[in-house]
MIKOLSE-473124 format. One record per residue (C-alpha): x, y, z; residue number from 1; residue in three letters. Coordinates in steps of 0.5 Angstrom, whole numbers, padded with zeros to 4 digits. Layout:
<pts>
PT      X      Y      Z  gufi  vexke
PT      X      Y      Z   NUM    Ala
...
</pts>
This chain:
<pts>
PT      X      Y      Z  gufi  vexke
PT   0099   0024  -0152     1    Unk
PT   0100   0017  -0153     2    Unk
PT   0104   0016  -0147     3    Unk
PT   0098   0019  -0143     4    Unk
PT   0094   0013  -0146     5    Unk
PT   0099   0008  -0144     6    Unk
PT   0099   0010  -0137     7    Unk
PT   0092   0011  -0137     8    Unk
PT   0091   0004  -0139     9    Unk
PT   0096   0001  -0135    10    Unk
PT   0093   0004  -0129    11    Unk
PT   0086   0001  -0131    12    Unk
PT   0089  -0006  -0131    13    Unk
PT   0093  -0005  -0125    14    Unk
PT   0086  -0003  -0122    15    Unk
PT   0082  -0009  -0125    16    Unk
PT   0088  -0013  -0122    17    Unk
PT   0087  -0011  -0115    18    Unk
PT   0080  -0011  -0115    19    Unk
PT   0080  -0018  -0118    20    Unk
PT   0085  -0020  -0112    21    Unk
PT   0081  -0017  -0107    22    Unk
PT   0075  -0020  -0109    23    Unk
PT   0078  -0027  -0109    24    Unk
PT   0081  -0026  -0102    25    Unk
PT   0074  -0024  -0099    26    Unk
PT   0071  -0030  -0102    27    Unk
PT   0076  -0035  -0100    28    Unk
PT   0074  -0039  -0094    29    Unk
PT   0079  -0038  -0087    30    Unk
PT   0079  -0040  -0080    31    Unk
PT   0075  -0033  -0078    32    Unk
PT   0070  -0035  -0083    33    Unk
PT   0069  -0043  -0083    34    Unk
PT   0064  -0046  -0088    35    Unk
PT   0057  -0048  -0086    36    Unk
PT   0056  -0055  -0084    37    Unk
PT   0050  -0058  -0084    38    Unk
PT   0048  -0066  -0082    39    Unk
PT   0052  -0070  -0078    40    Unk
PT   0058  -0075  -0078    41    Unk
PT   0058  -0082  -0076    42    Unk
PT   0064  -0083  -0072    43    Unk
PT   0064  -0090  -0072    44    Unk
PT   0063  -0091  -0080    45    Unk
PT   0066  -0084  -0083    46    Unk
PT   0071  -0084  -0088    47    Unk
PT   0077  -0079  -0087    48    Unk
PT   0074  -0075  -0092    49    Unk
PT   0068  -0075  -0088    50    Unk
PT   0071  -0073  -0082    51    Unk
PT   0075  -0067  -0085    52    Unk
PT   0068  -0064  -0086    53    Unk
PT   0068  -0063  -0078    54    Unk
PT   0071  -0056  -0076    55    Unk
PT   0078  -0057  -0074    56    Unk
PT   0079  -0064  -0077    57    Unk
PT   0085  -0064  -0082    58    Unk
PT   0088  -0070  -0085    59    Unk
PT   0092  -0072  -0080    60    Unk
PT   0087  -0071  -0074    61    Unk
PT   0082  -0075  -0079    62    Unk
PT   0087  -0081  -0079    63    Unk
PT   0088  -0081  -0072    64    Unk
PT   0081  -0081  -0070    65    Unk
PT   0080  -0087  -0075    66    Unk
PT   0086  -0090  -0072    67    Unk
PT   0083  -0090  -0065    68    Unk
PT   0077  -0092  -0067    69    Unk
PT   0080  -0099  -0070    70    Unk
PT   0084  -0099  -0064    71    Unk
PT   0078  -0099  -0059    72    Unk
PT   0073  -0103  -0064    73    Unk
PT   0069  -0097  -0065    74    Unk
PT   0067  -0091  -0060    75    Unk
PT   0062  -0092  -0055    76    Unk
PT   0062  -0084  -0053    77    Unk
PT   0063  -0078  -0056    78    Unk
PT   0067  -0076  -0051    79    Unk
PT   0072  -0081  -0053    80    Unk
PT   0074  -0076  -0058    81    Unk
PT   0078  -0072  -0053    82    Unk
PT   0083  -0078  -0053    83    Unk
PT   0085  -0076  -0060    84    Unk
PT   0091  -0071  -0060    85    Unk
PT   0089  -0064  -0061    86    Unk
PT   0082  -0065  -0059    87    Unk
PT   0081  -0062  -0052    88    Unk
PT   0074  -0060  -0048    89    Unk
PT   0073  -0053  -0053    90    Unk
PT   0074  -0057  -0059    91    Unk
PT   0070  -0063  -0057    92    Unk
PT   0064  -0058  -0056    93    Unk
PT   0065  -0055  -0063    94    Unk
PT   0065  -0062  -0066    95    Unk
PT   0059  -0065  -0061    96    Unk
PT   0053  -0062  -0065    97    Unk
PT   0056  -0065  -0072    98    Unk
PT   0058  -0072  -0069    99    Unk
PT   0054  -0079  -0068   100    Unk
PT   0056  -0086  -0066   101    Unk
PT   0050  -0089  -0070   102    Unk
PT   0046  -0087  -0076   103    Unk
PT   0048  -0085  -0083   104    Unk
PT   0053  -0079  -0084   105    Unk
PT   0049  -0074  -0087   106    Unk
PT   0054  -0068  -0087   107    Unk
PT   0055  -0063  -0092   108    Unk
PT   0059  -0056  -0093   109    Unk
PT   0054  -0051  -0095   110    Unk
</pts>
C-alpha cells in the first residue's frame, strides 16, 4: 500500500514537472514568435542596446551599425544599413518600419 502511494506521488510530481517545463517552453520567445516591437529607433543616435531591440539585430550587428555610423559620420539613408554585414534586402525590409534617421528613439518591446 505504501509502495502504491509512493509511486502515485512520484508520478504526480513527474507530471507537474513536465507541465512546468512545457509552460516555460511555450512562454519563451523564439525566432518563430518574435516579440512585438513598437516605436522607432534612430539609427544616428541609438545605443547598442536600443539597436538590439530591432528584429535580427544582436550585439555584434549592433556594434557593426555603430561602427559604420561613426565611420561615415552618420547615416544619410536607411538603405545604408545594407552595408552592414548580414543585412541584405530582406532584412532591410524587416527593419524599415522601425528605423529613422532623425527624431527620438521610442522603440519598446511589448
